[in-house]
C-alpha positions in Angstrom: 51.0 68.6 -62.6 47.6 69.4 -61.1 46.9 65.7 -60.6 50.2 65.3 -58.8 49.4 68.2 -56.5 46.0 66.7 -55.8 47.6 63.4 -54.9 50.2 65.1 -52.6 47.5 67.2 -50.9 45.4 64.0 -50.4 48.4 62.2 -48.9 49.1 65.2 -46.6 45.5 65.5 -45.6 45.3 61.8 -44.8 48.5 62.0 -42.8 47.2 65.0 -40.8 43.9 63.2 -40.2 45.9 60.1 -39.0 48.0 62.2 -36.7 44.9 64.0 -35.3 43.1 60.7 -34.8 46.2 59.2 -33.1 46.5 62.2 -30.8 42.8 62.1 -30.0 42.9 58.4 -29.3 46.0 58.9 -27.1 44.3 61.6 -24.9 41.0 59.6 -24.8 42.8 56.4 -23.7 44.9 58.0 -20.9 43.8 57.2 -17.4 41.8 59.8 -15.5 43.8 61.1 -12.6 41.8 64.2 -11.7 38.3 65.6 -11.8 35.0 64.2 -10.4 33.5 60.8 -11.0 30.1 59.5 -9.9 30.3 56.1 -8.2 27.5 53.8 -7.2 27.4 52.0 -3.8 29.6 54.4 -1.9 28.0 56.3 1.0 30.2 59.3 1.2 32.5 61.4 -1.0 35.8 59.6 -1.5 39.0 61.4 -2.6 41.8 59.7 -4.5 45.2 61.6 -4.7 47.4 60.3 -7.4 51.0 61.2 -6.5 53.9 62.0 -8.8 54.3 58.3 -9.6 50.7 57.5 -10.1 50.1 55.8 -6.7 46.5 56.3 -5.5 46.1 57.5 -1.9 42.5 56.8 -1.1 40.8 58.8 1.7 37.3 57.6 2.6 34.9 57.5 5.5 34.7 53.7 5.5 36.7 50.7 4.3 33.9 49.6 2.0 33.9 53.0 0.2 37.7 52.9 0.0 37.6 49.4 -1.5 35.0 50.4 -4.1 37.3 53.3 -5.1 40.3 50.9 -5.1 38.6 48.5 -7.5 37.8 51.4 -9.8 41.3 53.0 -10.0 43.0 49.6 -10.0 40.9 48.6 -13.1 41.6 52.0 -14.7 45.4 51.2 -14.6 45.4 47.4 -14.8 42.2 46.1 -16.4 44.1 44.3 -19.1 46.4 42.6 -16.6 43.4 41.7 -14.5 41.8 40.1 -17.5 44.9 38.1 -18.3 45.4 36.9 -14.8 41.8 35.7 -14.2 41.9 33.6 -17.4 44.9 31.4 -16.8 43.6 29.1 -14.0 40.3 28.2 -15.6 41.9 27.7 -19.0 40.5 30.7 -20.9 43.6 32.1 -22.6 42.7 30.6 -26.0 39.7 32.9 -26.1 42.1 35.8 -26.3 45.1 34.4 -28.2 43.7 31.5 -30.2 44.9 27.9 -30.4 48.6 28.6 -29.7 47.7 28.7 -26.0 45.4 25.6 -26.1 48.2 23.5 -24.4 48.3 26.0 -21.5 44.6 26.0 -21.2 44.3 22.2 -21.2 46.9 21.9 -18.4 45.4 24.6 -16.1 41.8 23.7 -16.7 42.7 20.1 -15.8 44.4 21.1 -12.5 41.0 21.8 -10.9 41.8 25.3 -9.6 38.6 26.7 -10.9 36.5 23.9 -9.2 38.4 24.5 -6.0 37.6 28.2 -6.2 33.9 27.4 -6.5 34.1 25.1 -3.5 35.9 27.7 -1.4 33.4 30.4 -2.1 30.5 28.1 -1.2 32.1 27.6 2.3 33.0 31.3 2.8 31.2 33.3 5.5 29.2 35.8 3.5 28.8 38.0 6.6 32.5 38.3 7.2 34.3 41.6 6.6 36.7 39.8 4.2 33.8 38.9 2.0 32.1 42.3 2.2 35.2 44.2 1.3 36.1 41.9 -1.5 32.7 42.4 -3.0 33.1 46.2 -2.7 36.4 45.9 -4.5 34.8 43.9 -7.3 32.0 46.4 -7.5 34.5 49.1 -8.2 36.2 47.0 -11.0 32.8 46.3 -12.6 31.7 49.9 -12.5 34.9 50.9 -14.4 34.3 48.1 -16.9 30.8 49.5 -17.6 31.7 53.2 -17.7 35.5 53.5 -18.1 37.7 53.5 -21.2 38.4 50.3 -22.9 42.1 49.2 -22.8 43.8 49.2 -26.2 44.6 45.5 -25.7 40.9 44.7 -25.6 40.4 46.6 -28.8 43.2 44.9 -30.7 42.1 41.4 -29.6 38.4 42.1 -29.9 37.7 41.2 -26.3 34.3 41.6 -24.7 34.1 42.9 -21.1 32.6 40.4 -18.6 32.0 41.2 -15.0 34.6 40.2 -12.5 33.5 37.7 -9.8 34.9 36.4 -6.5 35.7 33.2 -8.4 38.2 35.3 -10.5 39.8 36.4 -7.3 40.3 32.9 -6.1 41.6 31.7 -9.5 44.2 34.5 -9.5 45.4 33.4 -6.1 45.3 29.8 -7.3 47.6 30.5 -10.2 50.0 32.3 -8.0 50.1 29.3 -5.7 50.8 26.9 -8.5 53.6 29.0 -9.9 55.4 28.7 -6.5 55.5 24.8 -6.8 58.6 23.2 -8.2 58.0 19.5 -7.9 56.2 19.3 -11.2 59.3 20.5 -13.0 61.9 18.6 -10.9 60.5 15.2 -9.7 59.9 13.7 -13.1 63.4 14.6 -14.3 65.0 13.2 -11.2 63.0 10.0 -11.5 64.1 9.7 -15.2 67.7 10.1 -14.2 67.4 7.4 -11.5 65.6 5.0 -13.8 67.8 5.5 -16.9 71.2 6.0 -15.3 71.0 4.6 -11.8 71.1 6.0 -8.3 74.8 6.6 -8.4 74.2 9.5 -10.8 72.1 11.3 -8.1 74.7 11.4 -5.4 75.9 14.9 -6.5 72.3 16.2 -6.3 72.1 16.3 -2.5 68.6 14.8 -2.3 69.2 14.1 1.4 69.3 17.8 2.2 73.1 17.8 2.4 73.5 20.7 0.0 71.5 23.0 2.4 74.6 24.0 4.4 73.3 27.5 5.1 70.0 26.9 6.9 67.6 29.4 8.3 67.7 29.2 12.1 64.5 28.5 14.0 63.9 30.5 17.2 60.8 30.4 19.6 60.8 32.9 22.5 60.8 2.9 -15.6 57.6 2.5 -17.7 57.6 6.1 -18.9 60.0 8.9 -19.8 59.1 11.0 -16.8 61.2 13.9 -17.9 58.6 14.6 -20.6 56.4 15.8 -17.8 59.1 18.2 -16.6 59.6 19.4 -20.1 55.9 20.0 -20.8 55.2 21.8 -17.6 58.3 24.0 -17.9 57.4 24.9 -21.5 53.9 25.9 -20.6 55.1 28.1 -17.8 57.9 29.7 -19.8 55.6 30.5 -22.7 52.7 31.7 -20.5 51.8 35.4 -20.9 51.4 35.5 -17.1 54.6 35.8 -14.9 55.6 33.1 -12.5 56.9 33.6 -8.9 60.5 32.5 -8.6 62.2 33.3 -5.3 62.9 36.4 -3.1 64.9 38.1 -0.4 63.7 39.6 2.8 65.3 40.6 6.1 64.2 42.4 9.2 66.6 44.1 11.6 65.7 44.5 15.2 66.1 47.9 17.1 69.3 46.7 18.8 71.1 46.7 15.4 69.7 50.0 13.9 71.0 53.5 14.2 67.7 55.0 15.2 66.6 52.1 17.6 63.6 51.1 15.5 62.9 48.1 13.2 64.1 48.2 9.6 62.2 45.9 7.1 63.4 44.9 3.6 61.7 42.8 1.0 62.2 42.2 -2.8 60.0 39.3 -4.1 61.6 37.7 -7.2 59.1 37.2 -10.0 59.4 36.7 -13.8 59.4 40.2 -15.4 56.4 41.2 -17.5 54.8 44.4 -18.6 52.7 45.6 -16.8 54.8 44.7 -13.8 53.4 42.5 -11.1 52.4 44.9 -8.2 49.9 47.7 -8.0 50.5 50.1 -5.1 47.7 51.8 -3.2 47.4 53.6 0.1 44.1 53.5 1.9 43.2 55.8 4.8 39.9 55.7 6.7 39.1 56.7 10.3 39.8 53.3 11.7 42.3 51.8 9.3 45.3 52.6 7.2 47.4 50.4 4.9 50.0 51.0 2.1 49.8 47.8 0.1 51.0 46.0 -3.0 48.2 44.2 -4.9 48.1 41.5 -7.5 45.8 42.5 -10.3 42.3 41.6 -9.6 42.8 40.9 -5.9 41.3 43.0 -3.0 43.9 42.6 -0.3 47.7 43.2 -0.5 50.4 40.5 -0.2 53.0 43.1 0.8 52.1 46.0 2.9 52.9 48.3 5.9 51.2 51.0 8.0 52.4 52.9 11.0 52.2 49.8 13.2 53.6 46.9 11.3 55.0 45.7 8.0 55.0 42.4 6.2 56.3 40.8 3.0 57.0 37.4 1.6 59.5 35.1 -0.1 59.0 31.5 -1.3 59.4 28.8 1.3 60.3 26.3 -1.5 58.8 23.4 0.5 57.4 20.4 -1.3 53.6 20.7 -1.4 53.1 18.7 -4.6 53.6 15.0 -5.3 53.3 12.9 -8.4 52.0 9.3 -8.3 52.3 6.6 -10.9 48.9 4.9 -11.1 48.1 1.4 -12.4 45.1 0.6 -14.6 42.9 -2.4 -14.0 44.0 -4.7 -16.9 40.4 -5.9 -17.2 38.8 -2.4 -17.0 40.6 0.7 -18.2 38.1 2.8 -16.4 39.5 1.7 -13.0 42.9 2.2 -11.3 44.5 0.2 -8.5 44.6 1.2 -4.9 45.7 -0.5 -1.7 42.0 -1.4 -1.1 41.3 -2.7 -4.6 40.3 -1.1 -7.8 38.4 2.2 -7.9 36.7 4.0 -10.8 38.4 7.0 -12.3 36.4 10.2 -11.6 35.7 11.9 -15.0 35.5 15.6 -15.3 34.8 17.4 -18.6 36.1 20.9 -19.3 35.0 22.9 -22.4 37.8 25.2 -23.8 36.7 28.0 -26.1 39.2 29.0 -28.8 39.2 32.3 -30.7 38.2 31.8 -34.3 37.8 28.0 -33.9 35.5 25.4 -32.5 35.4 24.5 -28.8 37.6 21.7 -27.5 36.2 19.3 -24.8 38.8 18.1 -22.4 38.1 14.9 -20.5 40.1 14.7 -17.3 40.5 11.5 -15.3 41.1 11.9 -11.6 42.2 9.4 -9.0 42.3 9.7 -5.2 45.5 11.6 -5.7 44.3 14.1 -8.3 44.1 14.7 -12.1 46.0 12.5 -14.5 48.8 14.4 -16.1 48.8 12.2 -19.3 45.4 13.8 -20.2 46.7 17.3 -19.8 50.2 17.3 -21.3 51.6 16.4 -24.7 54.1 13.6 -25.2 53.2 11.2 -22.3 50.1 9.5 -23.8 50.0 5.8 -24.0 52.0 5.2 -20.9 51.2 4.5 -17.3 49.1 7.2 -15.8 50.7 9.8 -13.5 48.5 11.7 -11.1 49.3 15.0 -9.4 48.5 15.6 -5.7 48.6 19.2 -4.7 48.0 20.6 -1.2 46.3 23.7 -2.6 43.4 21.8 -4.1 43.2 19.1 -1.5 43.1 21.1 1.7 40.6 23.6 2.8 41.1 26.8 0.9 41.0 29.9 3.1 43.2 32.1 1.0 40.8 35.1 1.0 40.4 35.0 4.8 44.2 34.6 5.1 45.2 37.6 3.0 42.5 39.7 4.6 43.9 38.8 8.1 47.5 39.6 7.2 46.5 43.2 6.3 44.1 43.6 9.3 46.1 42.3 12.2 46.3 44.0 15.6 49.6 42.4 16.8 52.1 39.6 16.1 50.0 36.8 17.5 47.0 38.0 15.4 49.3 38.1 12.4 50.5 34.5 12.9 46.8 33.3 13.1 46.4 34.7 9.6 49.5 32.9 8.4 48.2 29.6 9.8 45.2 29.8 7.4 47.3 29.3 4.3 47.5 25.6 3.3 49.4 26.5 0.1 51.6 28.0 -1.2 54.5 27.7 1.2 55.7 31.1 2.0 58.3 32.8 4.3 56.2 35.6 5.6 58.3 38.3 7.2 57.1 40.7 9.9 58.3 43.7 11.8 56.5 46.3 13.9 56.8 49.7 15.6 57.0 48.0 19.0 60.3 46.4 18.1 59.1 42.8 17.2 60.6 40.9 14.3 59.4 37.5 13.1 59.8 35.0 10.3 56.8 32.7 9.8 56.3 29.9 7.3 52.9 29.2 5.8 51.7 25.9 4.3 50.1 22.7 5.5 53.3 20.7 6.2 53.4 16.9 6.4 55.7 13.9 6.9 55.8 10.9 4.7 56.9 7.3 5.7 60.7 7.2 6.2 61.1 4.9 3.3 59.7 7.5 0.9 61.8 10.0 -1.1 59.4 12.7 -2.3 62.0 13.9 -4.9 60.8 11.0 -7.2 57.4 10.0 -8.7 55.7 7.9 -6.0 53.8 4.6 -6.1 50.1 5.3 -6.2 49.0 1.7 -5.5 50.7 0.5 -2.3 48.9 2.7 0.3 52.3 3.7 1.8 53.7 6.4 -0.5 50.6 8.5 -0.1 50.2 8.4 3.7 50.7 11.8 5.1 51.1 12.8 8.7 50.0 16.4 8.7 51.7 18.6 11.2 50.3 21.3 13.5 51.1 24.9 12.5 53.3 25.2 15.6 55.8 22.9 13.8 56.2 25.2 10.9 59.7 26.7 10.9 59.7 30.2 12.4 61.7 32.7 14.4 60.4 35.3 16.7 62.6 38.0 18.2 65.8 35.9 17.9 68.7 36.7 20.2 70.9 37.6 17.2 68.6 40.5 16.4 67.9 40.0 12.7 66.0 37.5 10.5 66.3 36.8 6.8 65.1 34.6 4.1 66.7 33.9 0.7 64.7 30.7 -0.2 67.2 28.5 1.5 66.5 25.4 3.7 65.3 25.8 7.3 67.0 24.0 10.1 65.4 20.7 11.2 62.4 20.9 13.5 62.1 17.9 15.9 64.9 16.2 13.9 63.0 16.6 10.6 64.3 18.5 7.6 61.3 19.6 5.5 61.8 18.4 1.9 61.8 21.0 -0.8 63.5 22.7 -3.7 65.6 25.2 -1.9 68.1 27.6 -3.5 71.8 27.6 -2.8 73.5 29.4 0.0 74.9 32.3 -2.2 72.3 35.0 -1.3 71.8 33.7 2.2 75.6 33.8 2.9 75.9 37.3 1.5 72.9 38.6 3.5 74.1 37.1 6.8 77.7 38.2 6.2 76.5 41.8 5.7 74.0 41.9 8.5 75.9 40.2 11.3 78.8 42.6 12.1 77.0 45.9 11.7 75.0 47.5 14.5 74.0 50.9 13.2 71.9 50.2 10.2 70.0 52.9 8.4 67.4 52.7 5.6 70.0 54.1 3.2 72.3 51.1 4.1 69.4 48.7 3.6 68.6 50.2 0.2 72.2 49.9 -0.9 72.2 46.3 0.3 69.1 45.5 -1.8 71.1 46.5 -4.8 74.1 44.5 -3.9 75.6 42.8 -7.0 78.3 40.7 -5.3 78.4 37.0 -4.9 80.1 35.5 -1.8 80.4 32.1 -3.5 81.6 32.6 -7.1 85.2 33.7 -6.2 85.9 30.5 -4.4 84.3 28.4 -7.2 86.4 30.3 -9.7 89.6 29.7 -7.7 88.9 25.9 -7.6 88.2 25.9 -11.3 91.4 27.8 -12.1 93.4 25.4 -10.0 92.6 22.6 -12.4 94.0 24.4 -15.5 97.2 23.2 -17.2 99.2 26.4 -17.4 101.3 25.1 -20.3 98.3 24.8 -22.5 97.1 28.4 -22.1 97.2 30.9 -24.9 98.0 34.6 -24.2 94.3 35.4 -24.3 93.5 32.6 -21.9 96.2 33.8 -19.5 94.7 37.3 -19.6 91.3 35.9 -18.8 92.7 34.0 -15.9 94.4 37.1 -14.6 91.0 38.9 -14.6 89.3 36.0 -12.8 92.0 35.8 -10.1 91.4 39.5 -9.2 87.6 39.1 -9.2 85.8 39.7 -5.9 82.5 38.4 -7.1 81.0 41.7 -8.3 78.5 41.8 -11.3 78.6 45.5 -12.3 78.0 46.8 -15.8 81.7 47.2 -16.7 83.0 44.0 -15.0 84.6 41.5 -17.4 85.0 38.6 -15.0 81.3 37.6 -14.8 81.2 37.3 -18.6 84.1 34.8 -18.5 82.8 33.0 -15.5 79.3 32.4 -16.7 80.5 31.1 -20.1 83.0 28.8 -18.4 80.2 27.5 -16.0 77.8 26.9 -18.9 80.4 24.9 -20.9 81.4 22.9 -17.7 77.7 22.0 -17.1 77.2 21.1 -20.8 80.3 19.0 -21.0 79.5 17.3 -17.7 75.8 16.5 -17.9 74.6 16.6 -21.5 76.3 13.4 -22.7 74.3 11.3 -20.2 71.1 13.3 -20.3 70.8 14.3 -23.9 70.1 17.9 -25.1 66.5 18.1 -24.0 66.9 16.8 -20.5 70.0 18.8 -20.0 68.1 22.0 -20.8 65.4 20.8 -18.3 68.1 20.4 -15.6 69.3 23.9 -16.3 65.8 25.2 -15.5 65.6 23.6 -12.0 66.9 24.9 -8.7 69.0 21.8 -8.3 71.5 22.9 -10.9 72.2 26.1 -8.9 72.7 23.9 -5.8 75.1 21.5 -7.3 77.6 23.7 -9.1 79.7 24.5 -6.1 80.1 20.9 -4.6 80.0 19.0 -7.8 82.7 21.1 -9.6 85.0 20.2 -6.7 84.2 16.5 -6.6 87.0 14.6 -8.4 85.1 11.3 -8.0 81.8 12.4 -9.5 80.5 9.8 -11.9 79.4 12.6 -14.2 82.9 13.6 -15.4 83.2 10.7 -17.8 81.9 11.5 -21.3 79.9 8.4 -22.2 80.0 9.2 -25.9 83.8 8.5 -26.0 84.7 4.8 -26.2 87.7 3.3 -24.4 88.3 6.6 -22.6 87.3 7.9 -19.1 87.4 11.6 -18.8 88.4 13.3 -15.5 87.4 16.4 -13.7 90.6 18.1 -14.8 90.1 17.2 -18.5 86.4 18.4 -18.5 87.2 21.7 -16.8 90.2 22.4 -19.1 88.2 21.6 -22.2 85.3 23.8 -21.0 87.6 26.8 -20.3 89.3 26.6 -23.7 85.8 26.4 -25.4 84.6 29.3 -23.3 87.4 31.7 -24.4 87.1 30.6 -28.0 83.4 31.3 -28.0 83.8 34.7 -26.3 86.4 35.8 -28.8 84.0 34.8 -31.6 81.0 36.5 -29.9 82.6 39.7 -28.5 86.0 40.1 -30.3 89.6 39.6 -29.4 89.9 42.5 -27.0 89.1 40.8 -23.6 88.8 44.1 -21.8 85.8 44.8 -23.9 83.9 41.7 -22.7 82.0 43.8 -20.2 78.9 42.4 -18.5 76.6 45.1 -19.8 77.1 43.8 -23.4 75.4 40.5 -22.7 73.2 40.9 -19.5 70.1 42.7 -20.8 66.6 43.3 -19.7 63.4 43.8 -21.8 60.1 44.1 -20.0 57.8 42.2 -22.5 54.1 42.7 -22.9 52.2 39.8 -24.4 51.4 41.9 -27.5 55.0 43.1 -27.7 55.9 39.8 -29.3 54.4 41.3 -32.5 57.3 43.4 -34.0 55.1 46.3 -35.0 53.6 46.6 -31.5 56.9 46.2 -29.6 57.7 49.9 -29.3 54.3 50.6 -27.9 54.0 47.9 -25.3 57.5 46.7 -24.3 59.7 48.6 -21.9 63.5 48.2 -22.7 66.0 47.1 -23.8 68.3 47.9 -20.8 71.8 46.9 -19.9 71.7 45.9 -16.3 74.0 44.8 -13.5 73.3 42.0 -11.1 73.2 38.3 -11.8 71.7 35.0 -10.8 71.9 34.3 -7.0 73.2 37.7 -5.9 71.0 39.9 -3.7 70.1 41.9 -6.8 68.9 38.7 -8.4 68.4 39.6 -12.0 68.4 36.0 -13.2 68.6 34.4 -16.6 68.8 31.0 -18.2 72.0 29.7 -19.6 72.1 29.5 -23.4 74.6 28.5 -26.1 74.3 32.0 -27.6 76.2 33.6 -24.6 73.5 36.3 -24.3 71.9 36.5 -20.8 68.4 37.8 -21.3 67.1 38.6 -17.8 63.9 36.6 -17.1 63.0 38.1 -13.8 64.2 39.7 -10.6 63.0 42.0 -7.8 59.4 42.7 -8.5 59.8 45.6 -6.1 62.4 46.8 -3.6 60.9 48.0 -0.3 62.6 49.5 2.8 60.3 50.3 5.7 61.8 52.4 8.5 59.8 52.5 11.7 61.9 55.4 12.9 60.7 57.5 9.9 57.7 55.7 8.5 56.5 58.5 6.3 59.8 58.4 4.4 60.0 54.7 3.8 61.0 53.9 0.2 60.4 51.5 -2.7 60.6 51.1 -6.5 58.9 49.2 -9.2 60.6 47.7 -12.3 58.7 49.8 -14.8 55.7 51.8 -13.6 52.5 51.9 -11.7 50.2 51.9 -14.7 49.5 49.2 -17.2 48.1 51.7 -19.7 50.7 52.4 -22.3 49.3 55.9 -22.8 49.9 56.8 -19.1 53.0 58.7 -18.1 53.3 56.2 -15.3 53.7 53.2 -17.7 57.5 53.2 -17.5 58.6 56.2 -15.4 60.4 54.1 -12.8 62.4 51.9 -15.1 65.6 53.9 -15.3 65.5 54.5 -11.5 65.0 50.8 -10.9 67.9 49.8 -13.1 70.3 52.3 -11.4 69.3 51.2 -7.9 67.3 54.3 -6.9 64.2 54.5 -4.7 61.2 56.8 -4.4 59.2 57.6 -1.3 56.1 55.7 -0.2 54.2 58.7 0.9 52.0 58.6 4.0 51.9 62.3 5.0 48.6 63.7 3.8 49.8 67.3 3.6 52.7 66.2 1.4 50.4 64.0 -0.7 48.0 66.8 -1.4 50.8 69.1 -2.5 52.4 66.6 -4.9 49.3 64.9 -6.4 46.3 65.3 -8.7 42.9 64.8 -7.2 40.1 62.5 -8.4 36.9 62.8 -6.3 34.3 60.0 -6.3 30.8 61.3 -5.6 28.0 58.9 -4.4 25.0 58.6 -6.7 22.0 59.4 -4.5 
């Protein structure tokens, strides 16, 4: 009995010790939001007020002091995210996660982003304010790394702290730019379809720009299975622990259409969800400068921001800034490739990739005049003709640091446009509005024309000297609109109108969001920020009801069961909403998936069909192709002596959809509500380990919205019938120049990336329910609602 008591007491004691250690570790690991902290390299005392959502409001006597403080507090909340982001472009994720990310490291190390960063820094004016402020920001990060608390992720993975450098900043921007490109996922697949099936099979894909029927208006005052490339790149990006940029909405309303006679600005960039979330908010106030900005981890200047004078934000332009070229080896010398001027030697570049708990891997990258050979970087395409990647970002002068500095330090609209002109890649729609009543849509990117005989949607010929000739255009030819007569501008990643008769090639998204935005904006002339906030959370599609009506018209009424008739009745009443308790979107999405599968998979095979589902093209073609009775895709090539029709495929798909939903969700159709299958889980890279999931992940949530509505909570189709949200609005912002201190925004989870911070997930429920919080700019209000951390210079 005494022995048993001793054992029990020992267990209790151990449990108490474990609890106390856990509590101690929790309090030790929490960010410091108040008190006093000594800081090197600042000249004057600098005060940081952390408001009730953890946003730092930095008051300093100079921008340099403010930037040093910004680097420190940014690292305090997001050091793990900074570490993750700076490692992807140079191929250093395997150092953290081991060999399972070697494929990702091989690919990104081979792209040459890191080498391009080094070159850009060498050409940077070291006396410029952009450079000086960036270095002050890095100084703040590195001081926190030396003196601050070590993130729990570092401790779990056994990571050492290495100083941040300007090269890391450029590499982070480089990864962001690559994640905007779509050609690497789309062009190989389209080339494969053309070569295997014939050009007839591409007529429904609108490669001539014919699907871009809602266009943004300008206004001025066989040798290789190419689809393996698509599959490999898509797999790497999907499995990356770093989120990719996807799309976005933005609109700006001129004073003539607002209730208070001032500009209203809205923006919600669409990015793959992750935890921590993408943006870090910070408000800087110095005697000669103020800016409330949204920062990528590890970068010194905001990509989204506003002050009392102007606001800016971005969406993806979706222009084509990346081309793939099939090269041809010299049959007598495998170290050479063919050009229009004879054979040239491959340039050889070696990259060493360090792997956690394993020996280093040396990657040998061949490069042609066009760029790195993809065969060396991706699995599954070795032993075939070489395909090189030509990307504007690495081939044009890289001025990304100067550009983002300029965007957040502009004096007026003309000044702002000069900053936009410095961005060679990525292609962005950069939206602008100001206190003087100006509104503008600007596009960034070094745009070019190819020979009229060239279709950039396919892999190009690297040997003829024609396919790679580019006529680069002056920035004045970039699509734009400045103070248009219709008094609003918007962007939803759709195609711009032709400039000088030329439609810029790209991978634009369908008209769904664009039509809904313009339909809502056009008739109303008394907009308020509350109206705009409601619009940002709009879950209604302008297009799906008409698609549904056309699908229903094909059904054979005599063949419908009672359950199917009930489903049709629900769909006929549907106005396109995607709310939590709606049943229609559940039926619609399952029908659409089965229609796509029964239409395209027989020709493409399962793998290439899944690839097609991951491209923007599939979103573009649903509406026109589902109406086209003469489409070559309707025939099921696996059935002999039979040619299927549109009516047969759509009927078959509907019957299969209802059967599958009954099996998945039960016989009661009224219970097939959207919230049961449209779910959101903000996943941390370490949250993939089951035991760590409750600590690091934020979710799971039932959410409204859908793919290609304004509240674009998008997902991939799957056989399972569960729609796990992959991404959506990375923030929702409404800037009201009639009441600038009460502008509003929201983040998907929280401001902090530290799981022990109360601001790790304190905005998640608000975000899911469409609420906003204030972006505070009034110092008196900030002081009353904040904790205070004072940085004291070390004399």
